[in-house]
N, C-alpha and C positions, 0 to 999 in steps of 0.2 A: 649386439646389433639391435635384439628385440627391445632391449632397455632404451637404447637410442631412439628407436622408432616410437617407443611409448612415451618418452618425453617430448619428442617432436609433436606427437598427436595432441598432447596435453597442452603445450604451447599454442598450437594452432586453435584449440578449443577455446583457451582463454583470451585469445585475440578475438576470436568470433564473439565471445560474450561480450566484450568490451566494445566491439564495433555495433552491434545490435542495440546495446543501450544507448550509445552515442547516437545511433540513428533514430531513435524515438525521444531523445532528450530536449528537442526543440518545440515540443508540443506546448500548447497553452497551460498555464498555470491555473490550478483550479482554487477553490476558497481557502483551504488549509495551506496549500503550497504559499499562495499570496500573504496569508498572515505571517508565515515564516519569514518571508522577505521584509514585510513591514516591521516585525518584531526586531531583526536584525538592523533595520535602519533606524529604529527607535525615535520616530516622530510623532509628536502629538496630534498631527494632522489626520492621520488614518488610524482608527480605534481598533488595533490589531489584538490588544488584550496579551495575555501569558498562557503558554500552554503547559501541560503537566511536566514535560521535558524541555529544556533549552539546549540540549545538546547540538541539536540541528541547526538552531539558529546560531550558537557559537561557532559552529563550522563555517557558515557563510559570512559571519560578520566581518572578516578581514577583506572580503571581495566584493561586497555590495557597494555600489555606486562606481566600482572600476569594472567589474565584470558582471553586467547586469543582465545580458541575454540569458533566457532559460535554460540553454544548454550550457552556459558558462556557470550558472549557479548550481546546476545538478551535477557538474563534472566531479566534485569531491564524493558525493553520493555513489555515483558510478563506480570510482575507484574503490569505496567500501564494499559496494555490492559484489564487484568482481572479486576483490579479496576474499569475501565469504565463500565464494564457490571453490577457491583454493583450498582454504582450511576444511570445508565439508568433504572436498576430495580426500584431503589427507585422513580425515576421520572415517571416510566410508573404506580407504584402503586398510586401515587398522582393523576394521570390523569384516570387511568381506573380500578383502584382496585386491589386486591391482586391475584385473579385468573389469570387474563390476564397477569399481571406483571409476575407471574411464568412462563408462557408459553413463553412470549417474552424473559425472560432471558435464557430459555432452548434454544431457537433457536438462540440467539446471541451467546451462549457457542459453539454451533456446526456449526455456520456460516462460510463457508469457506473464504469468503471475510474479515470478522471480526477476524479470525485466522490468515490469511496471513499477514494482515497489522497491527495488535497489535503484531506481532513478528518480523516484519522488522526492521532492524538496520537504522532506519530513524525516521522522526518526527511525523510519523501517529499514534502511541500510545498515543503521547502527544494530538494531534488531538481528538482522540476518548475519552480521559480522560477529557480534557478541555470542550469539548462541551457537555459531559454528565453531568459534575459539573454544567455548565451554565444553562442547561434545568432543572435539578433537583431544583437548587435554584430559577430560573425563576418561576417555579410553585409554589414554597413555597411562594415566593413574592406576587403572586397573591392572595394566600389564607390568609396570616398572616402578611406580611411585616416584619418588624424588622431589626436591623442593622447587625445582624448575618447572615441573609440571603442575605442581599445587599452585605456584604463582601463575602460570598461565591460566590455569583454571579460574582462579580468582579473578584475573583480570578480564577475561571473556565475560564472567558472570556480572561483574560490575558494569562493563559497558552496556551489556543487554538490560540490565535492570534500571540504569540511569536513562535509557531510552524508552523502554515500557515495561511496566510492571508484570505484564501477562507473562514474561519470561521466567517469572517465578515457578511457573506450572511445570517448566522444564526440570528444575529442582526438585520438584515433588516426584517426578518420574525417575529421576536418579535414586533420591532416597528409598522408594518403594523397591527399586531394583536391587539395590545393596542390602536391604532388610530382607529379602526373600531368596536371594542366591547364597546358598551356604558356603560357596567358594570365595565370593567376594565379600561377606559379612566383616571380614577381620578389617576391611577398610572403612568401615561403617562410622566408627568413632572418630577417625581423623576427619573425615567427611563432614560430621556434625560440627566438629570444632572449626572447620573451614567455614561453614555456614554461618556461626557467630561473627567471624572476621568480616565476612561479606556483609552481613546485616549492619555492622558496624559502619562500614564503608559507605553504604547506602543511605545511612541516617539523614544527611544533608538533603538528599533527594526527597526522602519521605517528609522531612520538615517543611521543604519548599512548596511540596504539592498541598500539604495540610494548611499552609499559611495563604496560598493563592486561590486554591479551590475547596473552600469548606462545604459547598453544596454538593459536592459528588455523591451518588451518581444522579441526583434528582434532576439536573439541567439536561440529562440525555433523553428528552422526551421523544426524539425522533427513532428510538429504539424500541420495537415492539417485541414481546415475548412470543416468538414462534419457533420453538425448538426443532421441529421437524424440518421446517422451510430452512431454517439456518444450517441443519446437517446437510442438506442437499446443496444449499448454496455454497458451503464451504468447500465440498467435493468439487462442485463446478468450478469455482474460482481458483482452487489449487491447480488445476488441470489448465483451464481456458483463460484465466486471467479476467480482466474486466472488460469483457469486448462482446457483449450481445450487439447483434445487428438484425435488422428485420429483413432477412434473406432466406429462401428456401432452402439453399445449401446449408445454411447455419443450422436449421433444425436436423438435416441429416448429419452434419458434423458433430452436433450435440449427442445425437443417438449413438453414433459411432464411438464417441468418447466413453459415454456411459457403458456401452459393450464391452469395447476393447479393454479400456484401462480398469473398468469394474471387475472384468474378468482376470486380469492379470494381478490386480491388487489382492483379489480372492485368494487367487493361488499362492500368493505371497503369504497371506495370512495362515494357509494350511500347511505351510512347509515347517519342518521340525527343526529349524536351525536355532541354536542356542541364542545367537544374538537377535532373534526375532523379537524377544521381550523388550529390548531397548528401543528398537525401530517403532513396534506398535506402540508402546508406551509414548513415544514421541508425537504421536498423532492421536491416539485414542483418549489417553488420560486428560491432556489440556483441553479437548474438545468436550468431553464429557462433563468435566468440571465447569467449563465455561457455560455450556448448555444448561446445566442443572442450575448454576447460579442466576442465568438470566431468566428463569421463570419468576423469580421474585425481585430481580434488579435488573433495571434496564442498561446492561453492558453490552450485550452481543445479540445479532441477528443475521441474516444472510447477506447483509451488506457490509459486514464488518470482519471478514475472515483476515483482513490485513492485521488484526489484533494477535492473531496466532501465526503470523508470518513465519514465525521460527520453526513452525510444525511441517510447512510445506515441503522441505527437503526430504524429510522423513517419508513422505508419501511417494517420493521419487524413489527412494531407496526400497520400498515395499513393492513398488511397480517393477523395478528391475530385478529382485528377488523373484517374484512371480515369473517373469520373463526367463530367467535363468533355469527354471524348472521344467520348461516347456521341453519334451523330448524330441519331436520331429524337427529336424533341421530346416525344413522348407517352411513349416508354420512358425518356426522362431524367427526366421529372416522375414517372413511377411508380416509378422506382428510388429517387429523392430521398424519397418519401413511404415507402417500404419500410424505407430505412435509418433514417429518424426513428422509424418505429413500432419497429424492432428495439431502438434505443437507449432510447426510453421504456419498452417492456415488459420489457427488462433492469433497469431502475430500479424496477419494481414490488415485487421481493421486499425490496429495501433499506428500503422505506417501511412495507410490510405482512406480510412473512414472515420477520422477522428471526430469529425462534427456528430457522428452516430455514437461515438463511445464517450466523448468527453462531456464535460458538465456545463457547457455553454460556450458560445463563441465570442469570449470577451475581447479578444485583440480586434475583431471586426467592429464590435460595438464602440470601443475605444476609439477606432478610426472614425466611424460616423460622428461621434460627439466632437472629435477634434475639428472635424470639417464643418460641423453645423453650429455647434453652440457658440454663443457670444460671450464678451468678456463680463457681461452683467446678469447673465442668466444663472438660475440657481437650479442645481442638479440633486434631485431626492433619489437616494439609493437604499436598498437593504444592504446589510453587511455581507449577505451571501454573494451578491453579484458586485457589490460597490469596492470590496477590498481588492478582488481580481482586477476591477475596471481601473482602479487606481494604480495599479502596478504597470498597466498599459498605457496609462496617462502620465506616467512620471516624467516624460520630456516636457509636459505641458503642465507644470506645477501649478500654474493659476488656475486651471480647470479642476484640479484636485481641492484647491481652496474655496471652490465654488460648490463642492458636494456637501450635502447634509445626509448623515447616515442614520438609518433607523434601527429596528430590531434585526436578528438574524434572517427572518422571512420576509419582513414587510418594510417598506421605505417610511419615512416619517410622515405623520399627517400634520405636523405643526411647523412647516418650513417658513423660513422668513419671507415676507413679501418681495416679490420680484416681477418685473414686467413680463417676463417669460420663465416657463418652470418646465424643466425636463423630469418626467417621471421615468426611471428605468426600473422594469420589472423582469424577474427571471422565473419562468413557469417551469418548476422543476417536474421531471418525470421520470419514475422509477424505470431501471432498464427493462423490467419485465413488461411494464405498461407500454414502453415504446415498441418493444419487440412484437407485442400483440397487435398494436395499432399499425403495423407494417411501415412504419416510420412516417406516417402522415402528420403533416404540421397543422392540425386542426387548430383554429383560432380560439383562445380562451375568451371567458367572459371578460370584458374591458372594466378596468377599475373605474369607480366613481370619479366624476370630474370634480378637481377641488372647487370649493366655494370661490366665486369671484372670478373665475378663469372660464375659457371655452377651449376646446382642443382644435389646434391648428395643423398637427401632423402626426404621423405615426409610421416609425421606422422598425421593420421586422427583421431579426436576425435568425435564420433558420438553424436548425439541429435538433438533436434530441432534447435539449432543454432550450425552449425558445427565449431569447432576449428581446423584449419590446421596448423601443424608445417612445414614449409619448410627449409630445411638446404642447403646452398650454400656455395661452397668452391671457392676461388681465382683460376681463369685459368691458372695462371702462375705456379700452383703447379704440 
């Protein structure tokens, strides 16, 4: 009966995980997600470029133009993200037993970070799934070997690496573990040979990235070297997700998160369980290497913990190990309820305050343009706002053809002459800046009026990132 009850509980938790991800999946597409869409559509009208990985683009290519709503496009990623929870549950069961595996599964199901990145129209669902498969079969290899487990290990690793090369840091953790564990060292030689097989299989991805992105990492100028801020930002994001809001209760919730979850993680670190080396390594080694390299290379800061998405489930494992060591039953129950409360409260802005969490209300901006822009108007946009805007204008193909794209940050200054010119500006604000401003929509300095035009209208789309539509008309009219 206990086994049946446990299976029933896991089934309900997986259904909950799927339902929560579906629940947030119709949010607005941001820049990178809209790029994924246009890369899949493969039109020369919208300059989407190419990414380091095209795995996520290939996933949605069969459904674009048939299933074009955000939740439809995200559905394959939701399935992959939910599957990653199942594999990580199986891995945790190999490592910590059934009870703790059930708790880890429940926390991953409601984790704001995991929900956000396992529904994004990007490669991160592949990262979560590939790394979970890798970890599960690595533990199986340590226990029993067998060609099926080696095959599963290779498959998970290749999926992860084709999605995001940061997954290679997980392999570093496993190599160090095998090297320094005298009981497991006998597996090291086979493991090293397997890495050669994996490297061979990943060569096409390396060739593709080297051909398409020769300037890496110099173009990543938006990333600044702030290792201590990146460390704090990673911990925050792994627990709370991408959900800053300018509310007093949010400061209380953040303090509670640092206190309670920080305490439980510290208790987890201080335990003497043999499996702790793998769990700690899954967090500490990738983060340490990435922060160290970011001092010289612009590859990681507090805004990019998604690059280490594969490490987040290990933080949940560490948290649960710390919770399991609490001796007082009353304190244990209380801490469990508080952790659940923190995760659920962090989900609230995703469902109900997306304007304060997202990166600009492009659906509303597109609706305004559809209503106000004429067939002869020119629409000048930066890629940052223009590519998502084009996604929401896709039913109005003529308006997309009237768009002129500039650089990532700025609209073009050499637009073709038109009687009326729309200038669409996205005023980006860091989450922390928005938090400290208490959500005030202070008006930015207006851009200079294009030569030969005068301003006749201004439409403001409120949110954390303001979008402002400026309408100019030729002065000779």
